[in-house]
C-alpha positions, 0 to 999 in steps of 0.5 A: 294518125299524122297525114302524109305527103302524097304528091309534089308539083313543079309548075313553070311557064315551059313545062315541056322544058321543065319535064326535059330538064328534070328528066335528064337530071334525075331520070324521071319519066312522065305521062302527059294528058291526065286530068288536072284542075285548071288552076294548077296547069294547062290541060294536056300540059301536066306530066305525072311522074312514072316509075320509081319516085314518089307521085308527082307532076310537072305542069303549068304553061303561059301565065302560071307562076313558077313554083313548087309545092307538096301536097298533104293527103287529108280526108276533108280538103275544105275542112283542112283549108279552114283549119289552116286559115284559123291557125294563120295561113292564107287561102291561095286556091281551092278547093277545086275538083280535078276533072273527071276524078274524085280528087279535090285539091287546094293551096294555102300559104303558112304564116311564113308564106310557104306554099303548101298543097292539100288533096283528098277525096271529093265530098261524098267519096272515100 
């Protein structure tokens, strides 16, 4: 079975302004304060989408490079990241466990330089 897209992110230097922008533009609502890995966003400054949209979030903060990324759900983030590298991709981040959760995330670039995320359970979780 193919592995699905499970999450998207929009990261920038002023996450509150970005949440306001996308909230006004698309009617999206956000819940802030949930756990997020530090390489992804400042703690408490990441807003998870709520309501009728695919799961996503807007975060970042001072020093975070603006980017958009989608996450593919995989059963083993480390193995998927190693495979991406073996096929010509480049590791950018991770694997990193989100604090207080069983979620592990990673980023890589494909051979053309597109940023892609991986998300899956922490080792020993299912």
